[in-house]
Structure formats: structure tokens, C-alpha cells
N, CA, C and O atoms as CSV, one atom per row, in Angstrom:
chain,resi,resn,atom,element,x,y,z
A,1,MET,N,N,61.969,73.129,105.090
A,1,MET,CA,C,63.000,72.282,104.520
A,1,MET,C,C,62.653,70.843,104.830
A,1,MET,O,O,62.401,70.494,105.984
A,2,GLY,N,N,62.638,70.010,103.812
A,2,GLY,CA,C,62.443,68.595,104.026
A,2,GLY,C,C,63.768,67.920,104.292
A,2,GLY,O,O,64.834,68.482,104.040
A,3,THR,N,N,63.685,66.704,104.805
A,3,THR,CA,C,64.907,65.945,105.020
A,3,THR,C,C,64.896,64.757,104.088
A,3,THR,O,O,63.867,64.435,103.492
A,4,GLY,N,N,66.020,64.113,103.961
A,4,GLY,CA,C,66.107,62.916,103.149
A,4,GLY,C,C,66.812,63.169,101.846
A,4,GLY,O,O,67.605,64.099,101.698
A,5,VAL,N,N,66.490,62.299,100.899
A,5,VAL,CA,C,67.123,62.345,99.586
A,5,VAL,C,C,66.224,63.115,98.642
A,5,VAL,O,O,65.027,62.842,98.562
A,6,GLY,N,N,66.790,64.077,97.927
A,6,GLY,CA,C,66.035,64.883,96.983
A,6,GLY,C,C,65.539,64.075,95.799
A,6,GLY,O,O,66.118,63.045,95.452
A,7,ALA,N,N,64.471,64.540,95.184
A,7,ALA,CA,C,63.886,63.862,94.028
A,7,ALA,C,C,64.883,63.718,92.889
A,7,ALA,O,O,64.779,62.793,92.084
A,8,ALA,N,N,65.845,64.625,92.816
A,8,ALA,CA,C,66.847,64.573,91.747
A,8,ALA,C,C,67.746,63.345,91.857
A,8,ALA,O,O,68.470,63.024,90.914
A,9,LEU,N,N,67.709,62.654,93.002
A,9,LEU,CA,C,68.581,61.495,93.210
A,9,LEU,C,C,67.902,60.169,92.918
A,9,LEU,O,O,68.509,59.115,93.110
A,10,THR,N,N,66.660,60.196,92.460
A,10,THR,CA,C,65.951,58.943,92.226
A,10,THR,C,C,66.643,58.074,91.189
A,10,THR,O,O,66.476,56.855,91.220
A,11,GLY,N,N,67.403,58.643,90.280
A,11,GLY,CA,C,68.129,57.869,89.275
A,11,GLY,C,C,69.528,57.477,89.720
A,11,GLY,O,O,70.313,56.975,88.915
A,12,GLN,N,N,69.850,57.695,90.981
A,12,GLN,CA,C,71.177,57.379,91.511
A,12,GLN,C,C,71.046,56.438,92.709
A,12,GLN,O,O,71.239,56.862,93.849
A,13,PRO,N,N,70.722,55.173,92.465
A,13,PRO,CA,C,70.460,54.251,93.577
A,13,PRO,C,C,71.653,54.041,94.507
A,13,PRO,O,O,71.459,53.813,95.701
A,14,ARG,N,N,72.873,54.111,93.994
A,14,ARG,CA,C,74.047,53.906,94.848
A,14,ARG,C,C,74.178,55.039,95.863
A,14,ARG,O,O,74.468,54.800,97.035
A,15,ILE,N,N,73.963,56.272,95.409
A,15,ILE,CA,C,74.034,57.429,96.305
A,15,ILE,C,C,72.862,57.399,97.286
A,15,ILE,O,O,73.040,57.689,98.469
A,16,ALA,N,N,71.672,57.051,96.807
A,16,ALA,CA,C,70.509,56.955,97.689
A,16,ALA,C,C,70.740,55.905,98.772
A,16,ALA,O,O,70.358,56.112,99.924
A,17,ALA,N,N,71.362,54.777,98.412
A,17,ALA,CA,C,71.662,53.721,99.388
A,17,ALA,C,C,72.705,54.196,100.398
A,17,ALA,O,O,72.616,53.872,101.582
A,18,LEU,N,N,73.678,54.951,99.942
A,18,LEU,CA,C,74.694,55.506,100.841
A,18,LEU,C,C,74.030,56.422,101.870
A,18,LEU,O,O,74.352,56.372,103.057
A,19,TYR,N,N,73.103,57.255,101.406
A,19,TYR,CA,C,72.381,58.146,102.318
A,19,TYR,C,C,71.515,57.344,103.288
A,19,TYR,O,O,71.424,57.690,104.466
A,20,GLU,N,N,70.880,56.278,102.805
A,20,GLU,CA,C,70.055,55.418,103.667
A,20,GLU,C,C,70.845,54.924,104.867
A,20,GLU,O,O,70.295,54.798,105.962
A,21,ARG,N,N,72.128,54.642,104.674
A,21,ARG,CA,C,72.989,54.124,105.745
A,21,ARG,C,C,73.631,55.239,106.572
A,21,ARG,O,O,74.321,54.958,107.552
A,22,ASP,N,N,73.418,56.479,106.198
A,22,ASP,CA,C,74.055,57.626,106.850
A,22,ASP,C,C,73.219,58.080,108.045
A,22,ASP,O,O,72.415,59.006,107.939
A,23,ARG,N,N,73.419,57.426,109.162
A,23,ARG,CA,C,72.625,57.718,110.366
A,23,ARG,C,C,72.882,59.127,110.903
A,23,ARG,O,O,71.976,59.750,111.456
A,24,THR,N,N,74.091,59.627,110.748
A,24,THR,CA,C,74.401,60.972,111.237
A,24,THR,C,C,73.533,62.009,110.536
A,24,THR,O,O,72.878,62.818,111.194
A,25,CYS,N,N,73.525,61.991,109.211
A,25,CYS,CA,C,72.726,62.972,108.464
A,25,CYS,C,C,71.244,62.811,108.750
A,25,CYS,O,O,70.529,63.801,108.909
A,26,GLN,N,N,70.782,61.584,108.816
A,26,GLN,CA,C,69.363,61.363,109.084
A,26,GLN,C,C,68.973,61.868,110.469
A,26,GLN,O,O,67.933,62.508,110.624
A,27,THR,N,N,69.794,61.587,111.472
A,27,THR,CA,C,69.501,62.006,112.841
A,27,THR,C,C,69.461,63.523,112.970
A,27,THR,O,O,68.621,64.066,113.688
A,28,LEU,N,N,70.366,64.207,112.278
A,28,LEU,CA,C,70.446,65.665,112.377
A,28,LEU,C,C,69.556,66.392,111.377
A,28,LEU,O,O,69.523,67.622,111.363
A,29,GLY,N,N,68.835,65.649,110.541
A,29,GLY,CA,C,67.942,66.277,109.570
A,29,GLY,C,C,68.662,66.923,108.409
A,29,GLY,O,O,68.147,67.865,107.806
A,30,ILE,N,N,69.857,66.426,108.084
A,30,ILE,CA,C,70.610,66.963,106.953
A,30,ILE,C,C,70.094,66.313,105.676
A,30,ILE,O,O,70.164,65.094,105.516
A,31,ALA,N,N,69.579,67.128,104.778
A,31,ALA,CA,C,68.999,66.635,103.525
A,31,ALA,C,C,70.037,66.664,102.414
A,31,ALA,O,O,70.839,67.593,102.308
A,32,LEU,N,N,70.002,65.635,101.597
A,32,LEU,CA,C,70.862,65.543,100.414
A,32,LEU,C,C,70.016,65.936,99.214
A,32,LEU,O,O,69.167,65.163,98.768
A,33,ASP,N,N,70.245,67.141,98.686
A,33,ASP,CA,C,69.420,67.664,97.599
A,33,ASP,C,C,69.910,67.273,96.216
A,33,ASP,O,O,69.108,66.927,95.348
A,34,GLU,N,N,71.218,67.324,96.002
A,34,GLU,CA,C,71.769,67.051,94.666
A,34,GLU,C,C,73.137,66.403,94.780
A,34,GLU,O,O,73.919,66.710,95.680
A,35,VAL,N,N,73.409,65.498,93.843
A,35,VAL,CA,C,74.755,64.944,93.680
A,35,VAL,C,C,74.990,64.763,92.190
A,35,VAL,O,O,74.147,64.213,91.482
A,36,SER,N,N,76.135,65.227,91.720
A,36,SER,CA,C,76.586,64.962,90.356
A,36,SER,C,C,78.089,64.751,90.443
A,36,SER,O,O,78.660,64.849,91.529
A,37,ALA,N,N,78.730,64.466,89.340
A,37,ALA,CA,C,80.168,64.164,89.353
A,37,ALA,C,C,80.958,65.279,90.038
A,37,ALA,O,O,81.061,66.391,89.520
A,38,GLY,N,N,81.517,64.963,91.212
A,38,GLY,CA,C,82.350,65.912,91.928
A,38,GLY,C,C,81.626,67.054,92.606
A,38,GLY,O,O,82.251,68.053,92.960
A,39,ARG,N,N,80.313,66.931,92.796
A,39,ARG,CA,C,79.523,68.023,93.368
A,39,ARG,C,C,78.403,67.466,94.236
A,39,ARG,O,O,77.839,66.415,93.932
A,40,ALA,N,N,78.083,68.174,95.319
A,40,ALA,CA,C,76.948,67.795,96.167
A,40,ALA,C,C,76.372,69.040,96.826
A,40,ALA,O,O,77.082,70.012,97.086
A,41,LEU,N,N,75.069,68.990,97.091
A,41,LEU,CA,C,74.355,70.080,97.744
A,41,LEU,C,C,73.541,69.483,98.885
A,41,LEU,O,O,72.724,68.586,98.673
A,42,MET,N,N,73.771,69.991,100.111
A,42,MET,CA,C,73.057,69.488,101.288
A,42,MET,C,C,72.509,70.658,102.089
A,42,MET,O,O,72.999,71.783,101.983
A,43,ARG,N,N,71.470,70.377,102.905
A,43,ARG,CA,C,70.817,71.416,103.709
A,43,ARG,C,C,70.633,70.941,105.140
A,43,ARG,O,O,70.448,69.753,105.406
A,44,MET,N,N,70.688,71.908,106.058
A,44,MET,CA,C,70.444,71.610,107.467
A,44,MET,C,C,69.849,72.846,108.131
A,44,MET,O,O,70.308,73.965,107.904
A,45,ARG,N,N,68.823,72.635,108.953
A,45,ARG,CA,C,68.272,73.733,109.754
A,45,ARG,C,C,68.918,73.665,111.134
A,45,ARG,O,O,68.979,72.599,111.747
A,46,VAL,N,N,69.400,74.809,111.618
A,46,VAL,CA,C,70.014,74.876,112.944
A,46,VAL,C,C,68.908,74.780,113.991
A,46,VAL,O,O,67.958,75.562,113.977
A,47,THR,N,N,69.043,73.813,114.898
A,47,THR,CA,C,68.067,73.624,115.974
A,47,THR,C,C,68.638,74.155,117.287
A,47,THR,O,O,69.832,74.439,117.385
A,48,ALA,N,N,67.782,74.285,118.287
A,48,ALA,CA,C,68.207,74.789,119.600
A,48,ALA,C,C,69.277,73.902,120.227
A,48,ALA,O,O,70.109,74.389,120.992
A,49,SER,N,N,69.266,72.617,119.916
A,49,SER,CA,C,70.265,71.710,120.497
A,49,SER,C,C,71.630,71.831,119.821
A,49,SER,O,O,72.583,71.182,120.251
A,50,MET,N,N,71.742,72.645,118.776
A,50,MET,CA,C,73.001,72.806,118.037
A,50,MET,C,C,73.753,74.081,118.405
A,50,MET,O,O,74.813,74.350,117.839
A,51,VAL,N,N,73.224,74.878,119.346
A,51,VAL,CA,C,73.885,76.143,119.667
A,51,VAL,C,C,74.815,76.000,120.863
A,51,VAL,O,O,74.611,75.155,121.735
A,52,ASN,N,N,75.838,76.844,120.882
A,52,ASN,CA,C,76.797,76.851,121.980
A,52,ASN,C,C,76.371,77.871,123.043
A,52,ASN,O,O,75.271,78.419,122.982
A,53,GLY,N,N,77.245,78.115,124.006
A,53,GLY,CA,C,76.936,79.040,125.093
A,53,GLY,C,C,76.767,80.483,124.661
A,53,GLY,O,O,76.247,81.297,125.424
A,54,HIS,N,N,77.192,80.813,123.462
A,54,HIS,CA,C,77.022,82.167,122.928
A,54,HIS,C,C,75.711,82.316,122.160
A,54,HIS,O,O,75.399,83.398,121.662
A,55,GLY,N,N,74.942,81.226,122.063
A,55,GLY,CA,C,73.666,81.278,121.356
A,55,GLY,C,C,73.783,81.182,119.849
A,55,GLY,O,O,72.825,81.465,119.130
A,56,MET,N,N,74.956,80.783,119.362
A,56,MET,CA,C,75.146,80.616,117.916
A,56,MET,C,C,75.443,79.152,117.615
A,56,MET,O,O,75.823,78.390,118.504
A,57,ALA,N,N,75.270,78.770,116.364
A,57,ALA,CA,C,75.520,77.378,115.975
A,57,ALA,C,C,76.948,76.988,116.336
A,57,ALA,O,O,77.899,77.705,116.025
A,58,HIS,N,N,77.082,75.857,116.987
A,58,HIS,CA,C,78.406,75.335,117.345
A,58,HIS,C,C,79.170,75.027,116.063
A,58,HIS,O,O,78.611,74.463,115.123
A,59,GLY,N,N,80.446,75.397,116.025
A,59,GLY,CA,C,81.266,75.175,114.838
A,59,GLY,C,C,81.346,73.725,114.413
A,59,GLY,O,O,81.520,73.433,113.229
A,60,GLY,N,N,81.220,72.814,115.360
A,60,GLY,CA,C,81.261,71.391,115.021
A,60,GLY,C,C,80.129,70.986,114.092
A,60,GLY,O,O,80.310,70.124,113.232
A,61,TYR,N,N,78.958,71.601,114.257
A,61,TYR,CA,C,77.832,71.292,113.369
A,61,TYR,C,C,78.048,71.869,111.975
A,61,TYR,O,O,77.672,71.254,110.977
A,62,LEU,N,N,78.656,73.059,111.909
A,62,LEU,CA,C,78.963,73.637,110.597
A,62,LEU,C,C,79.992,72.769,109.872
A,62,LEU,O,O,79.875,72.518,108.673
A,63,PHE,N,N,81.002,72.315,110.619
A,63,PHE,CA,C,82.017,71.426,110.044
A,63,PHE,C,C,81.364,70.133,109.567
A,63,PHE,O,O,81.658,69.650,108.474
A,64,LEU,N,N,80.474,69.570,110.395
A,64,LEU,CA,C,79.806,68.317,110.042
A,64,LEU,C,C,78.999,68.449,108.751
A,64,LEU,O,O,79.057,67.570,107.892
A,65,LEU,N,N,78.249,69.541,108.612
A,65,LEU,CA,C,77.468,69.760,107.390
A,65,LEU,C,C,78.385,69.843,106.174
A,65,LEU,O,O,78.118,69.217,105.148
A,66,ALA,N,N,79.464,70.612,106.287
A,66,ALA,CA,C,80.412,70.741,105.172
A,66,ALA,C,C,81.075,69.407,104.861
A,66,ALA,O,O,81.238,69.051,103.694
A,67,ASP,N,N,81.455,68.671,105.895
A,67,ASP,CA,C,82.108,67.380,105.719
A,67,ASP,C,C,81.173,66.380,105.044
A,67,ASP,O,O,81.612,65.573,104.225
A,68,ALA,N,N,79.894,66.432,105.385
A,68,ALA,CA,C,78.920,65.534,104.759
A,68,ALA,C,C,78.802,65.838,103.265
A,68,ALA,O,O,78.801,64.920,102.445
A,69,ALA,N,N,78.705,67.116,102.908
A,69,ALA,CA,C,78.623,67.480,101.484
A,69,ALA,C,C,79.886,67.045,100.750
A,69,ALA,O,O,79.814,66.523,99.638
A,70,PHE,N,N,81.032,67.257,101.368
A,70,PHE,CA,C,82.319,66.801,100.822
A,70,PHE,C,C,82.286,65.295,100.574
A,70,PHE,O,O,82.724,64.822,99.526
A,71,SER,N,N,81.767,64.552,101.537
A,71,SER,CA,C,81.705,63.093,101.417
A,71,SER,C,C,80.898,62.646,100.203
A,71,SER,O,O,81.336,61.776,99.450
A,72,TYR,N,N,79.721,63.240,100.011
A,72,TYR,CA,C,78.892,62.835,98.872
A,72,TYR,C,C,79.500,63.278,97.545
A,72,TYR,O,O,79.379,62.568,96.546
A,73,ALA,N,N,80.148,64.431,97.519
A,73,ALA,CA,C,80.803,64.879,96.281
A,73,ALA,C,C,81.937,63.938,95.894
A,73,ALA,O,O,82.051,63.551,94.731
A,74,CYS,N,N,82.777,63.568,96.858
A,74,CYS,CA,C,83.926,62.722,96.491
A,74,CYS,C,C,83.534,61.265,96.298
A,74,CYS,O,O,84.290,60.508,95.689
A,75,ASN,N,N,82.370,60.848,96.799
A,75,ASN,CA,C,81.895,59.485,96.557
A,75,ASN,C,C,80.995,59.394,95.328
A,75,ASN,O,O,80.446,58.330,95.044
A,76,SER,N,N,80.840,60.489,94.604
A,76,SER,CA,C,79.950,60.520,93.440
A,76,SER,C,C,80.449,59.670,92.279
A,76,SER,O,O,79.680,59.354,91.372
A,77,TYR,N,N,81.715,59.299,92.294
A,77,TYR,CA,C,82.287,58.536,91.180
A,77,TYR,C,C,82.181,57.024,91.349
A,77,TYR,O,O,82.318,56.294,90.367
A,78,GLY,N,N,81.942,56.536,92.554
A,78,GLY,CA,C,81.786,55.098,92.740
A,78,GLY,C,C,82.680,54.464,93.772
A,78,GLY,O,O,82.164,53.865,94.715
A,79,PRO,N,N,84.004,54.558,93.652
A,79,PRO,CA,C,84.854,53.894,94.649
A,79,PRO,C,C,84.670,54.500,96.043
A,79,PRO,O,O,84.384,55.690,96.173
A,80,VAL,N,N,84.834,53.678,97.080
A,80,VAL,CA,C,84.740,54.168,98.454
A,80,VAL,C,C,85.850,55.193,98.674
A,80,VAL,O,O,87.033,54.890,98.522
A,81,THR,N,N,85.449,56.402,99.033
A,81,THR,CA,C,86.373,57.515,99.195
A,81,THR,C,C,86.128,58.158,100.552
A,81,THR,O,O,84.983,58.390,100.939
A,82,VAL,N,N,87.210,58.444,101.274
A,82,VAL,CA,C,87.103,59.010,102.616
A,82,VAL,C,C,87.968,60.264,102.726
A,82,VAL,O,O,88.794,60.552,101.859
A,83,ALA,N,N,87.756,60.998,103.812
A,83,ALA,CA,C,88.560,62.193,104.071
A,83,ALA,C,C,89.956,61.795,104.532
A,83,ALA,O,O,90.126,60.901,105.362
A,84,GLN,N,N,90.938,62.473,103.980
A,84,GLN,CA,C,92.321,62.301,104.401
A,84,GLN,C,C,92.743,63.493,105.266
A,84,GLN,O,O,93.550,63.348,106.184
A,85,ALA,N,N,92.194,64.659,104.967
A,85,ALA,CA,C,92.460,65.876,105.733
A,85,ALA,C,C,91.337,66.862,105.456
A,85,ALA,O,O,90.689,66.805,104.412
A,86,ALA,N,N,91.113,67.769,106.405
A,86,ALA,CA,C,90.084,68.796,106.210
A,86,ALA,C,C,90.377,69.983,107.111
A,86,ALA,O,O,90.962,69.844,108.185
A,87,GLN,N,N,89.958,71.147,106.650
A,87,GLN,CA,C,90.068,72.361,107.462
A,87,GLN,C,C,88.840,73.214,107.210
A,87,GLN,O,O,88.217,73.133,106.151
A,88,VAL,N,N,88.500,74.030,108.191
A,88,VAL,CA,C,87.353,74.916,108.051
A,88,VAL,C,C,87.725,76.304,108.565
A,88,VAL,O,O,88.500,76.447,109.510
A,89,THR,N,N,87.163,77.307,107.929
A,89,THR,CA,C,87.287,78.685,108.389
A,89,THR,C,C,85.875,79.191,108.649
A,89,THR,O,O,85.036,79.202,107.748
A,90,PHE,N,N,85.615,79.610,109.890
A,90,PHE,CA,C,84.306,80.145,110.255
A,90,PHE,C,C,84.310,81.645,109.990
A,90,PHE,O,O,85.186,82.363,110.472
A,91,LEU,N,N,83.333,82.116,109.223
A,91,LEU,CA,C,83.319,83.508,108.777
A,91,LEU,C,C,82.222,84.355,109.405
A,91,LEU,O,O,82.380,85.567,109.547
A,92,ALA,N,N,81.111,83.727,109.781
A,92,ALA,CA,C,79.991,84.456,110.376
A,92,ALA,C,C,79.172,83.473,111.205
A,92,ALA,O,O,79.167,82.276,110.918
A,93,PRO,N,N,78.476,83.968,112.235
A,93,PRO,CA,C,77.672,83.062,113.054
A,93,PRO,C,C,76.378,82.655,112.353
A,93,PRO,O,O,75.851,83.372,111.503
A,94,ALA,N,N,75.890,81.489,112.736
A,94,ALA,CA,C,74.569,81.028,112.304
A,94,ALA,C,C,73.721,80.888,113.565
A,94,ALA,O,O,74.241,80.585,114.639
A,95,ALA,N,N,72.424,81.107,113.432
A,95,ALA,CA,C,71.524,81.128,114.581
A,95,ALA,C,C,70.472,80.027,114.480
A,95,ALA,O,O,70.299,79.399,113.435
A,96,VAL,N,N,69.779,79.812,115.593
A,96,VAL,CA,C,68.674,78.858,115.622
A,96,VAL,C,C,67.688,79.214,114.517
A,96,VAL,O,O,67.368,80.384,114.310
A,97,ASP,N,N,67.221,78.211,113.823
A,97,ASP,CA,C,66.264,78.291,112.709
A,97,ASP,C,C,66.878,78.732,111.389
A,97,ASP,O,O,66.178,78.769,110.377
A,98,ASP,N,N,68.160,79.067,111.368
A,98,ASP,CA,C,68.809,79.336,110.076
A,98,ASP,C,C,68.827,78.056,109.256
A,98,ASP,O,O,69.171,76.987,109.761
A,99,GLU,N,N,68.455,78.174,107.991
A,99,GLU,CA,C,68.618,77.048,107.071
A,99,GLU,C,C,69.965,77.239,106.382
A,99,GLU,O,O,70.200,78.241,105.707
A,100,LEU,N,N,70.837,76.265,106.565
A,100,LEU,CA,C,72.171,76.333,105.983
A,100,LEU,C,C,72.261,75.416,104.776
A,100,LEU,O,O,71.724,74.308,104.782
A,101,VAL,N,N,72.939,75.885,103.747
A,101,VAL,CA,C,73.145,75.114,102.523
A,101,VAL,C,C,74.644,74.943,102.331
A,101,VAL,O,O,75.399,75.914,102.354
A,102,ALA,N,N,75.066,73.700,102.142
A,102,ALA,CA,C,76.478,73.404,101.884
A,102,ALA,C,C,76.615,72.915,100.451
A,102,ALA,O,O,75.976,71.944,100.048
A,103,GLU,N,N,77.458,73.602,99.689
A,103,GLU,CA,C,77.717,73.201,98.305
A,103,GLU,C,C,79.180,72.783,98.184
A,103,GLU,O,O,80.092,73.587,98.376
A,104,ALA,N,N,79.380,71.506,97.863
A,104,ALA,CA,C,80.727,70.957,97.689
A,104,ALA,C,C,81.053,70.882,96.208
A,104,ALA,O,O,80.234,70.445,95.400
A,105,VAL,N,N,82.260,71.315,95.863
A,105,VAL,CA,C,82.707,71.327,94.470
A,105,VAL,C,C,84.126,70.770,94.401
A,105,VAL,O,O,85.009,71.175,95.158
A,106,GLU,N,N,84.322,69.841,93.485
A,106,GLU,CA,C,85.650,69.269,93.272
A,106,GLU,C,C,86.565,70.301,92.623
A,106,GLU,O,O,86.172,70.977,91.672
A,107,ARG,N,N,87.774,70.416,93.135
A,107,ARG,CA,C,88.771,71.299,92.535
A,107,ARG,C,C,89.752,70.513,91.685
A,107,ARG,O,O,90.137,70.964,90.606
A,108,VAL,N,N,90.161,69.341,92.158
A,108,VAL,CA,C,91.108,68.508,91.406
A,108,VAL,C,C,90.992,67.068,91.895
A,108,VAL,O,O,90.734,66.807,93.070
A,109,ARG,N,N,91.191,66.144,90.961
A,109,ARG,CA,C,91.273,64.715,91.273
A,109,ARG,C,C,92.493,64.188,90.555
A,109,ARG,O,O,92.650,64.397,89.352
A,110,SER,N,N,93.363,63.502,91.287
A,110,SER,CA,C,94.588,62.979,90.697
A,110,SER,C,C,94.944,61.672,91.385
A,110,SER,O,O,95.148,61.635,92.599
A,111,GLY,N,N,95.018,60.599,90.604
A,111,GLY,CA,C,95.301,59.296,91.204
A,111,GLY,C,C,94.209,58.923,92.188
A,111,GLY,O,O,93.028,58.904,91.840
A,112,ARG,N,N,94.603,58.628,93.411
A,112,ARG,CA,C,93.643,58.227,94.442
A,112,ARG,C,C,93.182,59.388,95.312
A,112,ARG,O,O,92.397,59.177,96.237
A,113,THR,N,N,93.651,60.621,95.043
A,113,THR,CA,C,93.302,61.740,95.916
A,113,THR,C,C,92.510,62.817,95.177
A,113,THR,O,O,92.514,62.889,93.948
A,114,GLY,N,N,91.843,63.637,95.951
A,114,GLY,CA,C,91.091,64.754,95.395
A,114,GLY,C,C,91.038,65.895,96.390
A,114,GLY,O,O,91.240,65.697,97.588
A,115,ILE,N,N,90.768,67.082,95.895
A,115,ILE,CA,C,90.589,68.257,96.742
A,115,ILE,C,C,89.231,68.862,96.414
A,115,ILE,O,O,88.884,69.057,95.249
A,116,TYR,N,N,88.464,69.156,97.473
A,116,TYR,CA,C,87.104,69.668,97.343
A,116,TYR,C,C,86.934,70.892,98.223
A,116,TYR,O,O,87.428,70.925,99.350
A,117,ASP,N,N,86.239,71.897,97.715
A,117,ASP,CA,C,85.897,73.084,98.493
A,117,ASP,C,C,84.402,73.072,98.764
A,117,ASP,O,O,83.602,72.711,97.901
A,118,VAL,N,N,84.039,73.472,99.976
A,118,VAL,CA,C,82.633,73.517,100.379
A,118,VAL,C,C,82.345,74.893,100.963
A,118,VAL,O,O,83.042,75.355,101.866
A,119,SER,N,N,81.311,75.541,100.440
A,119,SER,CA,C,80.817,76.797,101.009
A,119,SER,C,C,79.541,76.492,101.773
A,119,SER,O,O,78.647,75.819,101.259
A,120,VAL,N,N,79.458,76.988,103.006
A,120,VAL,CA,C,78.247,76.851,103.814
A,120,VAL,C,C,77.631,78.240,103.896
A,120,VAL,O,O,78.259,79.190,104.361
A,121,ARG,N,N,76.372,78.337,103.427
A,121,ARG,CA,C,75.688,79.635,103.353
A,121,ARG,C,C,74.354,79.596,104.082
A,121,ARG,O,O,73.723,78.547,104.213
A,122,GLN,N,N,73.948,80.757,104.549
A,122,GLN,CA,C,72.588,80.925,105.042
A,122,GLN,C,C,71.674,81.044,103.827
A,122,GLN,O,O,72.149,81.233,102.707
A,123,ALA,N,N,70.372,80.936,104.043
A,123,ALA,CA,C,69.410,81.040,102.940
A,123,ALA,C,C,69.531,82.383,102.213
A,123,ALA,O,O,69.192,82.477,101.033
A,124,THR,N,N,70.005,83.407,102.895
A,124,THR,CA,C,70.186,84.731,102.287
A,124,THR,C,C,71.375,84.768,101.331
A,124,THR,O,O,71.532,85.716,100.561
A,125,GLY,N,N,72.212,83.728,101.384
A,125,GLY,CA,C,73.410,83.682,100.556
A,125,GLY,C,C,74.674,84.060,101.304
A,125,GLY,O,O,75.776,83.911,100.775
A,126,LYS,N,N,74.529,84.549,102.528
A,126,LYS,CA,C,75.699,84.939,103.326
A,126,LYS,C,C,76.527,83.703,103.672
A,126,LYS,O,O,75.996,82.714,104.178
A,127,VAL,N,N,77.823,83.766,103.399
A,127,VAL,CA,C,78.723,82.646,103.689
A,127,VAL,C,C,79.050,82.647,105.179
A,127,VAL,O,O,79.491,83.658,105.726
A,128,VAL,N,N,78.830,81.501,105.831
A,128,VAL,CA,C,79.159,81.375,107.251
A,128,VAL,C,C,80.427,80.553,107.471
A,128,VAL,O,O,81.078,80.694,108.506
A,129,ALA,N,N,80.787,79.695,106.512
A,129,ALA,CA,C,82.003,78.889,106.655
A,129,ALA,C,C,82.511,78.447,105.292
A,129,ALA,O,O,81.739,78.237,104.356
A,130,GLU,N,N,83.824,78.311,105.204
A,130,GLU,CA,C,84.486,77.739,104.025
A,130,GLU,C,C,85.306,76.545,104.495
A,130,GLU,O,O,86.018,76.623,105.496
A,131,PHE,N,N,85.200,75.447,103.767
A,131,PHE,CA,C,85.810,74.169,104.136
A,131,PHE,C,C,86.608,73.664,102.944
A,131,PHE,O,O,86.185,73.815,101.798
A,132,ARG,N,N,87.750,73.072,103.213
A,132,ARG,CA,C,88.510,72.395,102.161
A,132,ARG,C,C,88.830,70.995,102.662
A,132,ARG,O,O,89.358,70.818,103.760
A,133,GLY,N,N,88.499,70.002,101.839
A,133,GLY,CA,C,88.771,68.619,102.203
A,133,GLY,C,C,89.626,67.929,101.166
A,133,GLY,O,O,89.495,68.174,99.967
A,134,GLN,N,N,90.496,67.071,101.639
A,134,GLN,CA,C,91.308,66.230,100.754
A,134,GLN,C,C,90.816,64.803,100.919
A,134,GLN,O,O,90.715,64.302,102.038
A,135,SER,N,N,90.511,64.152,99.812
A,135,SER,CA,C,89.967,62.795,99.832
A,135,SER,C,C,91.006,61.784,99.372
A,135,SER,O,O,91.985,62.119,98.704
A,136,VAL,N,N,90.759,60.532,99.753
A,136,VAL,CA,C,91.585,59.425,99.279
A,136,VAL,C,C,90.668,58.238,99.003
A,136,VAL,O,O,89.786,57.921,99.802
A,137,ILE,N,N,90.886,57.588,97.864
A,137,ILE,CA,C,90.131,56.386,97.504
A,137,ILE,C,C,90.751,55.210,98.236
A,137,ILE,O,O,91.965,55.013,98.194
A,138,LEU,N,N,89.911,54.426,98.908
A,138,LEU,CA,C,90.389,53.235,99.595
A,138,LEU,C,C,90.515,52.100,98.590
A,138,LEU,O,O,89.521,51.700,97.983
A,139,ALA,N,N,91.699,51.585,98.410
A,139,ALA,CA,C,91.943,50.487,97.463
A,139,ALA,C,C,91.220,49.232,97.934
A,139,ALA,O,O,91.212,48.912,99.122
A,140,GLY,N,N,90.616,48.531,96.988
A,140,GLY,CA,C,89.964,47.261,97.298
A,140,GLY,C,C,88.697,47.379,98.108
A,140,GLY,O,O,88.252,46.393,98.696
A,141,LYS,N,N,88.098,48.565,98.159
A,141,LYS,CA,C,86.874,48.768,98.926
A,141,LYS,C,C,85.768,49.307,98.026
A,141,LYS,O,O,85.408,50.478,98.149
A,142,PRO,N,N,85.217,48.495,97.126
A,142,PRO,CA,C,84.157,49.002,96.245
A,142,PRO,C,C,82.884,49.282,97.033
A,142,PRO,O,O,82.626,48.665,98.066
A,143,HIS,N,N,82.096,50.223,96.527
A,143,HIS,CA,C,80.796,50.504,97.130
A,143,HIS,C,C,79.925,49.272,97.029
A,143,HIS,O,O,79.966,48.551,96.032
A,144,SER,N,N,79.136,49.033,98.063
A,144,SER,CA,C,78.136,47.968,97.986
A,144,SER,C,C,76.768,48.622,97.974
A,144,SER,O,O,76.501,49.519,98.773
A,145,ASP,N,N,75.908,48.184,97.083
A,145,ASP,CA,C,74.553,48.766,96.991
A,145,ASP,C,C,73.611,48.054,97.906
A,145,ASP,O,O,72.431,48.399,97.968
């Protein structure tokens, strides 16, 4: 798995610039593979430093991956958009060296808010977590490229 911005994003300079400034994703090796209107796909490999005392991926890292995909999906339209609320349900453990894929999909956008669902899966397709995020557009805060 490579890290960084996927080739599919070369025509999206605003999203590429947002990722450039995203130190969290870069530090953890979270790759941004795809972004389209209301949708994002990101990947992360679980490293030894991400496991808890039970030897499985710490839930905070699964939440972070899902939250990152949510962020790029809700920022795909242009205005600065942030999380207003989020919840996660952990369904199965992930282990060291598992490649996890988070797919965020918009469910509804109304006014300044939106609701997005994110599935986090292992490479085999097994779902390890389901996340739901509610977004809010910050008034007067346009994206800067």
C-alpha cells in the first residue's frame, strides 16, 4: 500500500492541498485514494505501534481512519466543513499488518449539515467498524488553496 494522494486526485488541486496540510494522515500513513462529491476512499495499514494490550488495533485508530474519510467526503464540495458529531461501532478486531479501507458515503445534505456513513473493512472485505458522522459547514470560512 502506498501513502499519499492517489493518482485519481491529480485533477482536484483543492483536495490535494488539503491532504498536503493533513499531518495526521501523513504521519500515520493514511492514503487518500479517491474523492468525489460526497464520497471518499482512504487506506491505512495497521502497524505494531497501533495495537492495544490485547494485540488488536486500538479502536482510536479505527475511529481516526473513519473520521478522516468522513472529513474528505464532506469537504468534497468546497466550503470548510467539520464534524459536529460522530459515533462508531466496532464489529471485529483488526491485527498488525491488516490493510484497512475506509469508504465514506454521504447519506443526506441539508442546509449547513450533512450525514455520512463510513465502513471500515479489511482487504478481505470483512467489516471491522461502522461510523456515522454529522457535518456542519463553517460560515465565512472558505477553503484556501
